[in-house]
N, CA, C and O atoms as CSV, one atom per row, in Angstrom:
chain,resi,resn,atom,element,x,y,z
A,1,MET,N,N,52.273,210.224,-45.163
A,1,MET,CA,C,53.491,210.106,-43.837
A,1,MET,C,C,54.398,209.014,-44.284
A,1,MET,O,O,55.615,208.969,-44.464
A,2,GLU,N,N,53.276,208.005,-44.428
A,2,GLU,CA,C,54.143,206.153,-43.966
A,2,GLU,C,C,55.080,206.439,-45.764
A,2,GLU,O,O,56.266,206.160,-45.942
A,3,LEU,N,N,54.018,207.111,-46.993
A,3,LEU,CA,C,54.621,206.634,-48.005
A,3,LEU,C,C,55.733,207.575,-47.803
A,3,LEU,O,O,56.823,207.009,-47.721
A,4,ILE,N,N,55.755,208.758,-47.707
A,4,ILE,CA,C,57.083,209.592,-47.676
A,4,ILE,C,C,58.129,208.728,-46.827
A,4,ILE,O,O,59.245,208.842,-47.336
A,5,THR,N,N,58.132,208.151,-46.040
A,5,THR,CA,C,58.866,207.321,-45.125
A,5,THR,C,C,59.455,205.877,-45.965
A,5,THR,O,O,60.613,205.524,-46.187
A,6,VAL,N,N,58.270,205.291,-46.283
A,6,VAL,CA,C,59.081,203.996,-47.193
A,6,VAL,C,C,59.270,204.607,-48.438
A,6,VAL,O,O,58.200,204.340,-48.985
A,7,PHE,N,N,59.794,205.121,-49.085
A,7,PHE,CA,C,60.148,206.733,-50.336
A,7,PHE,C,C,61.536,207.305,-49.917
A,7,PHE,O,O,62.415,207.632,-50.715
A,8,SER,N,N,61.619,207.383,-48.534
A,8,SER,CA,C,62.923,207.695,-47.673
A,8,SER,C,C,63.879,206.561,-48.149
A,8,SER,O,O,64.766,206.449,-48.995
A,9,LEU,N,N,63.139,205.577,-46.982
A,9,LEU,CA,C,64.006,204.617,-47.289
A,9,LEU,C,C,64.323,203.725,-48.357
A,9,LEU,O,O,65.501,203.378,-48.446
A,10,VAL,N,N,63.422,203.248,-49.261
A,10,VAL,CA,C,63.780,202.546,-50.578
A,10,VAL,C,C,64.966,203.952,-50.930
A,10,VAL,O,O,66.058,203.636,-51.402
A,11,MET,N,N,64.681,205.378,-50.682
A,11,MET,CA,C,65.650,206.120,-51.492
A,11,MET,C,C,67.135,205.889,-50.479
A,11,MET,O,O,68.239,206.298,-50.839
A,12,VAL,N,N,66.979,205.438,-49.672
A,12,VAL,CA,C,68.639,205.333,-48.561
A,12,VAL,C,C,68.852,203.809,-48.288
A,12,VAL,O,O,69.737,203.424,-47.523
A,13,SER,N,N,68.415,203.367,-48.627
A,13,SER,CA,C,68.646,201.950,-49.383
A,13,SER,C,C,69.422,201.573,-50.839
A,13,SER,O,O,70.280,200.778,-51.223
A,14,ARG,N,N,68.667,202.534,-51.346
A,14,ARG,CA,C,69.337,202.779,-52.985
A,14,ARG,C,C,70.343,203.345,-52.890
A,14,ARG,O,O,71.115,203.462,-53.841
A,15,VAL,N,N,70.506,203.696,-52.033
A,15,VAL,CA,C,71.763,204.825,-52.287
A,15,VAL,C,C,73.194,203.808,-51.319
A,15,VAL,O,O,74.407,203.802,-51.528
A,16,HIS,N,N,72.517,203.198,-50.466
A,16,HIS,CA,C,73.592,202.204,-50.243
A,16,HIS,C,C,74.147,201.511,-50.570
A,16,HIS,O,O,75.341,201.230,-50.460
A,17,PHE,N,N,72.632,200.764,-51.453
A,17,PHE,CA,C,73.102,199.692,-52.746
A,17,PHE,C,C,74.207,200.249,-53.372
A,17,PHE,O,O,75.346,199.816,-53.193
A,18,TYR,N,N,73.983,201.029,-53.976
A,18,TYR,CA,C,75.277,201.995,-54.786
A,18,TYR,C,C,76.357,202.197,-54.542
A,18,TYR,O,O,77.342,201.831,-55.184
A,19,LEU,N,N,76.306,203.021,-53.246
A,19,LEU,CA,C,77.721,202.782,-52.376
A,19,LEU,C,C,78.012,201.538,-52.536
A,19,LEU,O,O,78.997,201.294,-53.233
A,20,PHE,N,N,77.512,200.798,-52.148
A,20,PHE,CA,C,78.513,199.444,-51.545
A,20,PHE,C,C,78.808,199.106,-53.500
A,20,PHE,O,O,79.917,199.286,-54.005
A,21,ILE,N,N,78.097,198.823,-53.973
A,21,ILE,CA,C,78.620,198.269,-55.464
A,21,ILE,C,C,79.903,199.056,-55.775
A,21,ILE,O,O,80.875,198.486,-56.270
A,22,ILE,N,N,79.903,200.770,-55.395
A,22,ILE,CA,C,81.227,201.678,-56.096
A,22,ILE,C,C,82.355,201.140,-55.309
A,22,ILE,O,O,83.460,200.804,-55.734
A,23,ILE,N,N,81.941,201.110,-54.185
A,23,ILE,CA,C,83.096,200.575,-53.245
A,23,ILE,C,C,83.508,198.902,-53.654
A,23,ILE,O,O,84.658,198.704,-54.045
A,24,TYR,N,N,82.828,198.065,-53.584
A,24,TYR,CA,C,83.052,196.705,-54.178
A,24,TYR,C,C,83.935,196.931,-55.263
A,24,TYR,O,O,85.157,196.783,-55.241
A,25,PHE,N,N,83.184,197.326,-56.280
A,25,PHE,CA,C,84.079,197.088,-57.199
A,25,PHE,C,C,85.261,198.146,-57.054
A,25,PHE,O,O,86.278,197.481,-57.250
A,26,ARG,N,N,85.642,199.513,-56.799
A,26,ARG,CA,C,86.607,200.203,-56.512
A,26,ARG,C,C,87.424,198.808,-55.593
A,26,ARG,O,O,88.084,198.050,-56.303
A,27,THR,N,N,87.390,198.609,-54.623
A,27,THR,CA,C,88.723,197.588,-54.166
A,27,THR,C,C,88.642,196.595,-55.402
A,27,THR,O,O,89.723,196.673,-55.984
A,28,THR,N,N,87.950,195.852,-55.929
A,28,THR,CA,C,87.750,194.854,-56.810
A,28,THR,C,C,88.890,194.788,-57.746
A,28,THR,O,O,89.729,193.931,-58.025
A,29,PHE,N,N,88.565,196.285,-58.230
A,29,PHE,CA,C,89.742,197.249,-59.324
A,29,PHE,C,C,91.197,197.199,-58.732
A,29,PHE,O,O,92.190,196.750,-59.304
A,30,ILE,N,N,91.125,197.781,-57.402
A,30,ILE,CA,C,91.887,197.842,-56.523
A,30,ILE,C,C,93.182,196.527,-56.533
A,30,ILE,O,O,94.398,196.568,-56.718
A,31,ILE,N,N,92.129,195.315,-56.211
A,31,ILE,CA,C,92.753,194.257,-56.154
A,31,ILE,C,C,93.085,193.828,-57.459
A,31,ILE,O,O,94.281,193.583,-57.619
A,32,TYR,N,N,92.393,193.682,-58.365
A,32,TYR,CA,C,93.162,193.127,-59.750
A,32,TYR,C,C,94.276,194.242,-60.247
A,32,TYR,O,O,95.320,193.718,-60.635
A,33,ILE,N,N,94.259,194.959,-60.275
A,33,ILE,CA,C,95.625,196.219,-60.694
A,33,ILE,C,C,96.755,195.598,-59.862
A,33,ILE,O,O,97.731,195.010,-60.328
A,34,THR,N,N,96.454,195.835,-58.402
A,34,THR,CA,C,98.080,194.809,-57.822
A,34,THR,C,C,98.167,193.913,-58.469
A,34,THR,O,O,98.933,194.094,-59.416
A,35,ILE,N,N,97.579,192.650,-58.404
A,35,ILE,CA,C,97.729,191.489,-58.646
A,35,ILE,C,C,97.988,191.327,-60.306
A,35,ILE,O,O,98.562,190.353,-60.793
A,36,ILE,N,N,97.311,192.782,-61.299
A,36,ILE,CA,C,98.020,192.998,-62.897
A,36,ILE,C,C,99.673,193.177,-62.591
A,36,ILE,O,O,100.495,192.422,-63.111
A,37,ILE,N,N,100.031,194.216,-61.728
A,37,ILE,CA,C,101.098,194.920,-61.191
A,37,ILE,C,C,102.108,193.457,-60.921
A,37,ILE,O,O,102.964,192.970,-61.659
A,38,ILE,N,N,101.734,193.116,-59.891
A,38,ILE,CA,C,102.460,192.062,-59.517
A,38,ILE,C,C,102.801,191.031,-60.028
A,38,ILE,O,O,103.790,190.400,-59.655
A,39,ILE,N,N,101.772,190.563,-61.303
A,39,ILE,CA,C,102.380,189.731,-62.132
A,39,ILE,C,C,103.239,190.095,-63.424
A,39,ILE,O,O,103.934,189.331,-64.094
A,40,ILE,N,N,103.034,191.326,-63.587
A,40,ILE,CA,C,103.719,191.783,-64.561
A,40,ILE,C,C,105.647,191.994,-64.023
A,40,ILE,O,O,106.742,191.950,-64.585
A,41,ILE,N,N,105.167,192.203,-62.774
A,41,ILE,CA,C,107.114,192.685,-62.100
A,41,ILE,C,C,107.539,190.998,-61.952
A,41,ILE,O,O,108.715,190.663,-61.809
A,42,ILE,N,N,106.328,189.928,-62.013
A,42,ILE,CA,C,107.364,188.667,-62.311
A,42,ILE,C,C,107.787,188.425,-63.161
A,42,ILE,O,O,108.848,187.804,-63.220
A,43,ILE,N,N,107.137,188.811,-64.144
A,43,ILE,CA,C,107.603,188.802,-65.721
A,43,ILE,C,C,109.128,189.249,-65.605
A,43,ILE,O,O,110.234,188.709,-65.652
A,44,ILE,N,N,108.675,190.336,-65.455
A,44,ILE,CA,C,110.071,191.051,-65.449
A,44,ILE,C,C,111.283,190.282,-64.859
A,44,ILE,O,O,112.182,189.993,-65.647
A,45,ILE,N,N,111.374,190.009,-63.881
A,45,ILE,CA,C,111.923,189.520,-63.026
A,45,ILE,C,C,112.603,188.405,-63.676
A,45,ILE,O,O,113.826,188.271,-63.686
A,46,ILE,N,N,111.565,187.419,-64.350
A,46,ILE,CA,C,112.064,185.960,-64.690
A,46,ILE,C,C,112.787,186.446,-66.154
A,46,ILE,O,O,113.708,185.707,-66.503
A,47,ILE,N,N,112.498,187.558,-67.029
A,47,ILE,CA,C,112.838,187.938,-68.369
A,47,ILE,C,C,114.667,188.084,-67.814
A,47,ILE,O,O,115.682,187.506,-68.202
A,48,ASN,N,N,114.431,189.105,-66.789
A,48,ASN,CA,C,115.751,189.596,-66.587
A,48,ASN,C,C,117.017,188.464,-66.668
A,48,ASN,O,O,117.919,188.295,-67.489
A,49,ILE,N,N,116.625,187.753,-65.369
A,49,ILE,CA,C,116.956,186.369,-65.141
A,49,ILE,C,C,117.560,185.648,-65.960
A,49,ILE,O,O,118.687,185.271,-65.640
A,50,ILE,N,N,116.883,185.150,-67.530
A,50,ILE,CA,C,116.886,184.574,-68.097
A,50,ILE,C,C,117.878,185.926,-68.818
A,50,ILE,O,O,118.868,185.923,-68.087
A,51,ILE,N,N,118.013,186.654,-69.500
A,51,ILE,CA,C,118.766,187.714,-69.946
A,51,ILE,C,C,120.062,187.943,-69.721
A,51,ILE,O,O,120.891,188.143,-70.610
A,52,THR,N,N,120.398,187.914,-67.903
A,52,THR,CA,C,121.660,187.558,-67.833
A,52,THR,C,C,122.058,186.317,-67.705
A,52,THR,O,O,123.271,186.272,-67.498
A,53,ILE,N,N,121.519,185.225,-67.742
A,53,ILE,CA,C,121.676,183.857,-67.905
A,53,ILE,C,C,122.720,184.075,-69.069
A,53,ILE,O,O,123.947,184.040,-68.976
A,54,ILE,N,N,121.839,184.339,-70.337
A,54,ILE,CA,C,122.247,184.377,-71.488
A,54,ILE,C,C,123.239,184.981,-71.859
A,54,ILE,O,O,124.097,184.431,-72.548
A,55,ILE,N,N,123.318,186.300,-71.453
A,55,ILE,CA,C,124.722,187.316,-71.615
A,55,ILE,C,C,125.989,185.960,-70.938
A,55,ILE,O,O,126.814,185.354,-71.622
A,56,ILE,N,N,125.820,185.859,-69.885
A,56,ILE,CA,C,126.770,184.856,-68.581
A,56,ILE,C,C,126.681,184.255,-69.507
A,56,ILE,O,O,125.815,184.934,-70.058
A,57,ASN,N,N,127.000,183.028,-70.572
A,57,ASN,CA,C,127.147,181.915,-70.827
A,57,ASN,C,C,127.574,182.311,-72.365
A,57,ASN,O,O,128.591,181.812,-72.847
A,58,ILE,N,N,126.813,183.165,-73.068
A,58,ILE,CA,C,128.055,184.094,-74.247
A,58,ILE,C,C,129.750,184.391,-73.293
A,58,ILE,O,O,130.635,183.540,-73.205
A,59,ILE,N,N,129.809,185.842,-72.671
A,59,ILE,CA,C,130.848,185.570,-72.712
A,59,ILE,C,C,131.599,184.325,-72.013
A,59,ILE,O,O,132.760,184.401,-72.415
A,60,ILE,N,N,131.475,183.201,-71.143
A,60,ILE,CA,C,131.859,182.859,-71.170
A,60,ILE,C,C,132.506,181.603,-72.301
A,60,ILE,O,O,133.507,180.937,-72.040
A,61,ILE,N,N,131.742,181.475,-73.499
A,61,ILE,CA,C,132.227,180.960,-74.689
A,61,ILE,C,C,132.869,182.117,-75.336
A,61,ILE,O,O,133.696,181.752,-76.171
A,62,ILE,N,N,132.783,183.097,-75.248
A,62,ILE,CA,C,133.995,183.895,-75.945
A,62,ILE,C,C,135.258,184.073,-74.967
A,62,ILE,O,O,136.267,184.386,-75.600
A,63,VAL,N,N,135.434,183.965,-73.722
A,63,VAL,CA,C,136.512,183.962,-73.096
A,63,VAL,C,C,137.123,182.602,-73.422
A,63,VAL,O,O,138.343,182.691,-73.555
A,64,ILE,N,N,136.503,181.016,-73.637
A,64,ILE,CA,C,136.601,180.660,-74.004
A,64,ILE,C,C,137.366,180.310,-75.285
A,64,ILE,O,O,138.551,179.980,-75.224
A,65,ILE,N,N,136.809,180.368,-76.252
A,65,ILE,CA,C,136.874,180.639,-78.096
A,65,ILE,C,C,138.310,181.180,-77.975
A,65,ILE,O,O,139.116,180.718,-78.783
A,66,ILE,N,N,138.862,182.320,-76.862
A,66,ILE,CA,C,140.004,183.284,-76.497
A,66,ILE,C,C,141.239,182.574,-75.982
A,66,ILE,O,O,142.314,182.829,-76.526
A,67,ILE,N,N,141.200,181.946,-75.260
A,67,ILE,CA,C,141.843,180.768,-74.693
A,67,ILE,C,C,142.397,179.693,-75.837
A,67,ILE,O,O,143.578,179.523,-76.140
A,68,ILE,N,N,141.167,178.970,-76.428
A,68,ILE,CA,C,141.329,177.795,-77.560
A,68,ILE,C,C,142.497,178.277,-78.357
A,68,ILE,O,O,143.510,177.601,-78.534
A,69,ILE,N,N,142.169,180.349,-79.174
A,69,ILE,CA,C,142.857,180.340,-79.956
A,69,ILE,C,C,144.638,180.905,-79.373
A,69,ILE,O,O,145.649,180.839,-80.072
A,70,ILE,N,N,144.586,181.269,-78.377
A,70,ILE,CA,C,146.020,181.866,-77.987
A,70,ILE,C,C,146.540,180.887,-77.412
A,70,ILE,O,O,147.654,181.110,-76.937
A,71,ILE,N,N,145.797,179.056,-77.180
A,71,ILE,CA,C,146.515,178.155,-76.861
A,71,ILE,C,C,147.276,177.565,-78.258
A,71,ILE,O,O,148.486,177.360,-78.359
A,72,ILE,N,N,146.370,177.370,-79.189
A,72,ILE,CA,C,146.985,177.022,-80.764
A,72,ILE,C,C,147.896,178.262,-80.951
A,72,ILE,O,O,149.053,177.856,-81.069
A,73,ILE,N,N,147.846,179.336,-81.011
A,73,ILE,CA,C,148.525,180.401,-81.441
A,73,ILE,C,C,150.269,180.379,-80.136
A,73,ILE,O,O,151.301,180.927,-80.523
A,74,ILE,N,N,150.234,180.018,-79.416
A,74,ILE,CA,C,151.341,178.849,-78.679
A,74,ILE,C,C,152.190,178.230,-78.911
A,74,ILE,O,O,153.411,178.248,-78.753
A,75,ASN,N,N,150.952,177.210,-79.614
A,75,ASN,CA,C,151.411,176.218,-80.001
A,75,ASN,C,C,151.939,176.087,-81.254
A,75,ASN,O,O,152.923,175.361,-81.398
A,76,ILE,N,N,151.433,176.693,-82.241
A,76,ILE,CA,C,152.135,176.639,-83.242
A,76,ILE,C,C,153.325,177.731,-83.264
A,76,ILE,O,O,154.042,177.658,-84.262
A,77,ILE,N,N,153.602,178.587,-82.459
A,77,ILE,CA,C,154.744,179.810,-82.362
A,77,ILE,C,C,156.385,178.231,-81.855
A,77,ILE,O,O,157.487,177.896,-82.289
A,78,ILE,N,N,155.473,177.857,-80.799
A,78,ILE,CA,C,156.672,176.812,-80.173
A,78,ILE,C,C,157.270,175.918,-81.162
A,78,ILE,O,O,158.476,175.670,-81.163
A,79,THR,N,N,156.229,175.307,-82.218
A,79,THR,CA,C,156.398,174.202,-82.944
A,79,THR,C,C,157.514,174.682,-84.129
A,79,THR,O,O,158.336,173.932,-84.655
A,80,ILE,N,N,157.323,176.194,-84.427
A,80,ILE,CA,C,158.016,177.310,-85.786
A,80,ILE,C,C,159.585,177.066,-84.538
A,80,ILE,O,O,160.663,176.676,-84.987
A,81,ILE,N,N,159.452,177.277,-83.519
A,81,ILE,CA,C,160.738,177.755,-82.512
A,81,ILE,C,C,161.444,176.528,-82.271
A,81,ILE,O,O,162.655,176.528,-82.051
A,82,ILE,N,N,160.632,175.304,-82.306
A,82,ILE,CA,C,161.471,174.232,-82.276
A,82,ILE,C,C,161.968,173.173,-84.041
A,82,ILE,O,O,162.868,172.365,-84.271
A,83,ILE,N,N,160.970,173.686,-84.816
A,83,ILE,CA,C,161.748,173.347,-86.624
A,83,ILE,C,C,163.212,174.108,-86.605
A,83,ILE,O,O,164.329,173.617,-86.770
A,84,ASN,N,N,162.738,175.796,-86.287
A,84,ASN,CA,C,163.727,176.831,-86.529
A,84,ASN,C,C,164.853,175.792,-85.798
A,84,ASN,O,O,165.327,175.023,-86.634
A,85,ILE,N,N,165.327,175.615,-84.585
A,85,ILE,CA,C,166.452,175.181,-83.665
A,85,ILE,C,C,167.089,173.845,-84.695
A,85,ILE,O,O,168.174,173.769,-85.271
A,86,ILE,N,N,165.774,172.733,-84.642
A,86,ILE,CA,C,166.695,171.718,-85.321
A,86,ILE,C,C,167.177,172.064,-86.495
A,86,ILE,O,O,168.146,171.420,-86.898
A,87,ILE,N,N,166.584,173.257,-87.420
A,87,ILE,CA,C,167.116,173.099,-88.817
A,87,ILE,C,C,168.591,173.664,-88.320
A,87,ILE,O,O,169.463,172.874,-88.680
A,88,ILE,N,N,169.059,174.654,-87.690
A,88,ILE,CA,C,169.507,175.450,-86.855
A,88,ILE,C,C,171.008,174.257,-87.198
A,88,ILE,O,O,171.930,174.244,-88.014
A,89,ILE,N,N,170.556,173.371,-86.048
A,89,ILE,CA,C,171.779,172.274,-85.634
A,89,ILE,C,C,171.803,170.874,-86.309
A,89,ILE,O,O,172.336,169.834,-85.922
A,90,VAL,N,N,170.907,171.199,-87.688
A,90,VAL,CA,C,171.046,170.292,-88.918
A,90,VAL,C,C,172.148,170.808,-89.722
A,90,VAL,O,O,173.202,170.308,-90.115
A,91,ILE,N,N,171.660,171.829,-89.840
A,91,ILE,CA,C,172.615,173.501,-90.673
A,91,ILE,C,C,174.492,172.989,-89.874
A,91,ILE,O,O,175.386,172.455,-90.532
A,92,ILE,N,N,174.569,173.304,-88.635
A,92,ILE,CA,C,175.881,173.362,-87.917
A,92,ILE,C,C,176.742,172.199,-87.931
A,92,ILE,O,O,177.966,172.068,-87.947
A,93,ILE,N,N,175.286,170.989,-87.914
A,93,ILE,CA,C,176.440,169.709,-88.183
A,93,ILE,C,C,176.772,169.436,-89.542
A,93,ILE,O,O,177.604,168.568,-89.805
A,94,ILE,N,N,176.086,170.228,-90.606
A,94,ILE,CA,C,176.328,170.009,-92.047
A,94,ILE,C,C,177.605,170.562,-92.401
A,94,ILE,O,O,178.155,170.664,-93.497
A,95,ILE,N,N,177.932,170.868,-91.342
A,95,ILE,CA,C,178.970,172.701,-91.926
A,95,ILE,C,C,179.537,171.854,-90.668
A,95,ILE,O,O,178.391,171.552,-90.334
A,96,ILE,N,N,179.956,171.515,-90.149
A,96,ILE,CA,C,180.817,170.606,-89.443
A,96,ILE,C,C,181.456,169.568,-90.050
A,96,ILE,O,O,182.682,169.513,-90.150
A,97,ILE,N,N,180.545,168.568,-90.549
A,97,ILE,CA,C,181.204,167.319,-91.141
A,97,ILE,C,C,181.439,167.703,-92.809
A,97,ILE,O,O,182.013,166.813,-93.437
A,98,ILE,N,N,181.057,168.932,-93.588
A,98,ILE,CA,C,181.907,169.367,-94.617
A,98,ILE,C,C,183.019,170.066,-94.055
A,98,ILE,O,O,183.947,169.615,-94.725
A,99,ILE,N,N,183.517,170.886,-93.244
A,99,ILE,CA,C,185.216,171.656,-92.200
A,99,ILE,C,C,185.653,169.828,-92.201
A,99,ILE,O,O,186.068,169.174,-93.157
A,100,ILE,N,N,185.485,169.540,-91.329
A,100,ILE,CA,C,185.991,167.628,-91.491
A,100,ILE,C,C,186.355,167.170,-92.765
A,100,ILE,O,O,187.538,167.062,-93.085
A,101,ILE,N,N,185.161,166.813,-93.731
A,101,ILE,CA,C,185.934,166.260,-94.602
A,101,ILE,C,C,186.871,166.530,-95.295
A,101,ILE,O,O,187.642,165.716,-95.802
A,102,ILE,N,N,186.932,168.659,-95.470
A,102,ILE,CA,C,188.192,169.784,-96.009
A,102,ILE,C,C,188.675,169.410,-95.549
A,102,ILE,O,O,189.158,168.548,-96.283
A,103,ILE,N,N,189.501,169.212,-93.679
A,103,ILE,CA,C,189.726,168.911,-93.362
A,103,ILE,C,C,190.951,167.744,-93.701
A,103,ILE,O,O,192.148,168.029,-93.710
A,104,ILE,N,N,190.479,166.568,-93.937
A,104,ILE,CA,C,191.182,165.031,-94.415
A,104,ILE,C,C,190.972,165.320,-95.482
A,104,ILE,O,O,192.087,165.011,-95.903
A,105,ILE,N,N,190.458,165.678,-96.355
A,105,ILE,CA,C,191.203,165.872,-97.757
A,105,ILE,C,C,192.659,166.757,-97.802
A,105,ILE,O,O,193.676,166.332,-98.351
A,106,ILE,N,N,192.560,168.011,-97.145
A,106,ILE,CA,C,194.142,168.880,-97.186
A,106,ILE,C,C,194.921,167.597,-96.634
A,106,ILE,O,O,195.844,167.226,-97.360
A,107,ILE,N,N,194.716,166.917,-95.559
A,107,ILE,CA,C,195.511,166.114,-94.981
A,107,ILE,C,C,195.936,164.882,-95.632
A,107,ILE,O,O,196.995,164.472,-95.156
A,108,ILE,N,N,195.530,164.267,-96.423
A,108,ILE,CA,C,195.740,163.294,-97.440
A,108,ILE,C,C,196.156,163.597,-99.021
A,108,ILE,O,O,196.161,162.832,-99.985
A,109,ILE,N,N,196.491,164.964,-98.923
A,109,ILE,CA,C,197.292,165.787,-99.674
A,109,ILE,C,C,198.442,166.127,-99.314
A,109,ILE,O,O,199.118,166.868,-100.027
């Protein structure tokens, strides 16, 4: 009888031991999995922030380049217009001088 009770106690304690091991490993496994998931989420958030910062910088650089090109084009157009106006004024002055010279020559003759 005592042997049976000792044997049953040993068996019950074994079962309890196995149950403890299973529960312990299951909870630690769950904890590890949640830690890994949290780390992966943090890494994804950091990568997302870096990518958005890079994209924003690229957009800002493109906008600055476009603004510089527009300013250069406007500058070129304005200088061409000014040069044309100066050329027209010079041509008008030359024509007026030629007309005056012709009138003076006609008066002298």
